[in-house]
C-alpha positions in Angstrom: 60.5 36.5 -51.5 59.8 32.9 -52.7 61.3 31.6 -49.5 58.9 33.7 -47.4 55.9 32.6 -49.5 57.0 29.0 -49.1 57.2 29.3 -45.3 53.7 31.0 -45.3 52.2 28.1 -47.3 53.9 25.6 -45.1 52.5 27.2 -42.0 48.9 27.3 -43.4 49.3 23.6 -44.3 50.3 22.6 -40.7 47.5 24.7 -39.2 44.9 23.0 -41.5 46.4 19.6 -40.7 46.0 20.2 -37.0 42.5 21.5 -37.3 41.2 18.8 -39.7 40.4 16.1 -37.1 38.4 18.6 -35.0 36.5 19.7 -38.1 35.7 16.1 -39.0 34.5 15.3 -35.4 32.2 18.3 -35.3 30.6 17.1 -38.6 30.2 13.6 -37.2 28.6 14.8 -34.0 26.3 17.1 -36.0 25.2 14.1 -38.2 24.6 12.0 -35.1 22.6 14.7 -33.4 20.5 15.5 -36.4 19.9 12.0 -37.6 16.7 10.4 -36.4 17.1 8.1 -33.4 14.7 5.2 -32.8 12.5 6.0 -29.9 12.2 3.4 -27.1 8.6 2.3 -26.6 7.9 1.7 -22.9 6.1 -1.5 -22.5 2.8 -1.1 -20.8 2.4 -3.2 -17.6 -0.7 -5.3 -17.7 -3.0 -5.4 -14.6 -2.9 -8.6 -12.6 -6.6 -8.5 -12.1 -9.9 -8.0 -14.0 -11.3 -5.2 -11.9 -12.2 -2.0 -13.7 -10.7 0.8 -11.7 -11.7 4.5 -11.9 -9.0 6.5 -13.6 -8.0 8.4 -10.5 -5.1 10.2 -12.1 -7.4 11.9 -14.7 -9.4 13.8 -12.1 -8.4 17.5 -12.2 -10.7 18.6 -9.4 -9.4 17.5 -6.0 -12.8 17.2 -4.4 -14.1 15.0 -7.2 -11.0 12.8 -7.0 -11.4 12.3 -3.2 -15.1 11.6 -3.6 -14.4 9.0 -6.3 -11.6 7.3 -4.3 -13.7 7.1 -1.1 -16.8 5.9 -2.9 -14.7 3.1 -4.5 -13.0 1.9 -1.3 -15.5 2.6 1.5 -18.1 -0.1 0.7 -15.4 -2.8 1.0 -14.1 -1.4 4.3 -17.7 -1.2 5.7 -18.4 -4.8 4.6 -15.2 -6.1 6.3 -16.1 -4.3 9.5 -19.6 -5.7 9.4 -18.2 -9.2 9.0 -15.8 -8.7 11.9 -18.6 -7.4 14.2 -20.6 -10.6 13.4 -17.5 -12.8 14.3 -17.0 -10.7 17.4 -20.6 -11.3 18.5 -20.1 -15.1 18.2 -17.0 -14.9 20.3 -18.6 -12.8 23.0 -21.7 -15.1 23.2 -19.4 -18.1 23.5 -17.3 -16.6 26.2 -20.3 -15.5 28.2 -21.7 -19.1 28.0 -18.5 -20.6 29.2 -18.3 -18.1 32.0 -21.7 -19.3 33.1 -20.8 -22.9 32.6 -23.2 -23.4 29.7 -22.2 -25.9 26.9 -21.7 -24.7 23.4 -23.7 -26.2 20.5 -21.8 -28.2 17.9 -22.3 -25.7 15.1 -21.4 -22.9 17.5 -18.1 -24.6 18.4 -17.4 -25.2 14.7 -17.9 -21.5 13.9 -15.6 -20.5 16.8 -12.8 -22.8 15.7 -13.0 -21.4 12.2 -12.7 -17.9 13.5 -9.8 -18.8 15.7 -7.9 -20.5 12.8 -8.4 -17.5 10.5 -6.8 -15.2 13.1 -3.8 -17.6 13.8 -4.9 -18.6 17.3 -5.1 -22.0 19.1 -8.4 -23.7 18.5 -8.9 -24.7 22.1 -12.2 -23.1 23.1 -11.9 -21.6 26.6 -12.4 -18.2 28.2 -8.7 -17.3 27.9 -8.4 -18.0 24.2 -11.7 -16.3 23.5 -10.5 -13.2 25.4 -7.3 -13.2 23.3 -9.4 -13.6 20.1 -11.5 -10.6 21.0 -8.3 -8.4 21.0 -7.8 -9.4 17.4 -11.3 -9.7 16.1 -12.3 -6.1 16.1 -13.0 -3.3 13.7 -10.7 -0.8 12.1 -12.4 2.6 11.9 -13.2 3.4 8.3 -11.5 6.8 8.7 -8.2 5.1 9.4 -8.5 2.4 6.7 -9.5 5.0 4.1 -6.7 7.4 5.0 -4.1 4.6 5.0 -5.3 3.5 1.6 -5.1 7.1 0.2 -1.7 7.6 1.7 -0.1 4.4 0.6 -1.6 4.4 -2.9 -1.3 8.1 -3.7 -5.1 8.2 -3.9 -5.2 5.1 -6.1 -2.7 6.3 -8.7 0.3 4.2 -7.7 1.6 1.4 -9.8 0.9 -1.2 -7.1 -2.7 0.0 -6.7 -3.3 0.0 -10.5 -1.6 -3.2 -11.4 -2.1 -5.3 -8.2 -5.0 -3.7 -6.3 -2.6 -3.1 -3.4 -3.8 0.0 -1.8 -1.9 -0.5 1.5 1.7 -1.2 0.5 1.6 -4.7 1.8 4.6 -7.1 1.1 4.7 -10.8 0.4 7.8 -13.1 0.4 7.3 -16.0 -2.0 8.5 -15.6 -5.6 5.7 -14.5 -8.0 3.3 -13.5 -5.2 3.1 -10.0 -6.5 5.1 -7.2 -8.1 8.9 -6.7 -7.8 9.6 -3.1 -6.7 11.8 -1.3 -9.2 14.1 0.0 -6.5 14.3 -3.1 -4.5 17.7 -3.4 -2.7 20.2 -6.0 -3.9 19.6 -9.3 -2.1 16.1 -8.4 -1.1 13.4 -11.1 -1.9 10.2 -9.3 -1.0 7.5 -8.4 -3.5 4.6 -6.1 -3.2 1.5 -8.3 -2.9 -1.0 -8.4 -5.7 -4.7 -9.2 -5.3 -7.5 -10.3 -7.6 -10.2 -8.2 -6.0 -10.5 -5.1 -3.9 -12.2 -7.1 -1.1 -9.3 -9.5 -1.0 -6.9 -6.5 -0.6 -9.0 -5.0 2.2 -9.3 -8.4 4.0 -5.5 -8.8 3.9 -5.0 -5.3 5.3 -7.4 -6.0 8.2 -5.8 -9.3 8.9 -2.3 -7.7 8.9 -3.4 -5.0 11.4 -5.3 -7.5 13.6 -2.7 -10.3 13.8 0.8 -9.0 13.1 3.0 -8.6 16.2 4.1 -5.2 14.9 0.6 -3.8 15.6 0.1 -5.3 19.1 0.1 -1.7 20.5 -2.8 -0.7 18.3 -4.8 -3.7 19.4 -4.1 -2.9 23.1 -5.2 0.7 22.6 -8.4 -0.6 21.0 -9.1 -3.1 23.8 -8.7 -0.4 26.4 -11.1 1.8 24.6 -13.6 -1.1 24.7 -13.1 -1.6 28.4 -13.6 2.1 29.1 -16.7 2.0 26.8 -15.2 4.8 24.7 -15.5 5.3 20.9 -12.8 3.6 18.9 -11.4 6.7 17.2 -9.0 6.5 14.2 -6.7 9.2 15.6 -6.3 7.1 18.8 -5.4 3.9 16.9 -2.8 5.6 14.7 -0.5 5.7 17.8 -0.1 1.9 17.3 1.1 2.2 13.7 4.7 3.3 14.5 6.0 0.2 12.7 3.8 0.6 9.5 6.3 3.1 8.0 10.0 3.8 8.3 8.9 7.4 8.8 7.6 6.5 12.3 6.1 9.5 14.2 6.0 11.6 11.0 3.8 9.0 9.3 1.4 9.0 12.3 1.2 12.8 12.3 0.5 12.8 8.6 -2.3 10.3 8.9 -3.9 12.2 11.7 -3.7 15.4 9.7 -5.3 13.6 6.7 -8.0 12.2 8.9 -8.9 15.6 10.3 -8.8 17.3 6.8 -11.0 14.7 5.1 -13.8 14.2 7.6 -16.4 15.7 5.2 -15.8 12.8 2.8 -16.1 9.8 5.1 -19.9 9.6 5.2 -20.9 10.9 1.8 
């Protein structure tokens, strides 16, 4: 009888000994789970500009949000197109004068050289160079500019738009020129450009479209529309933006859909 009781106690002891570590671990895990953990405070990224932006992310009504976005961007697009039309007029007058063997005035020549330089063209003033310049110095329909801004900046809510006024997803390649993308590939050196004003961002976008080799097709489409005396429509020019996004044709289709769906807001 005593021998049986002894064996039973010994068995209980071994079972307890085997279970003890697991009991202790459960207690430790429970303590760790229930103890208060210090919360990580996410550092707020400061804007790289002094522009007061509307808080686009706080709009609950879609129509109000679109109205606010277009009202904010549109004046800068219209101002840039107005400036370009003035530059274009100077180029057209100068070309017409040269075609008729009329000499240009000193100030006129100075203005033309300034325009040619700003568009990355040779500063020799002749009819050939002026014709090349007129392919570049031309408007971008506000419908297209506004829709690209909305698409690339998620209607003004993206980090790059808020922090760097970059509404068009433009890149730069010198260290410190903008914001480092959080998902930038290893070995990549590009940054997303940052601007001090909305007008500077718009100007950069226009120069990019009007001078970069990737958008040569867009400029050719626009030139042909001019020669045919047809309206320069946004949905025509989108066909020349195949290189703007890795999405290619899908990006163009999306832009055209957005343009057609938002026509009511363009002239408010």
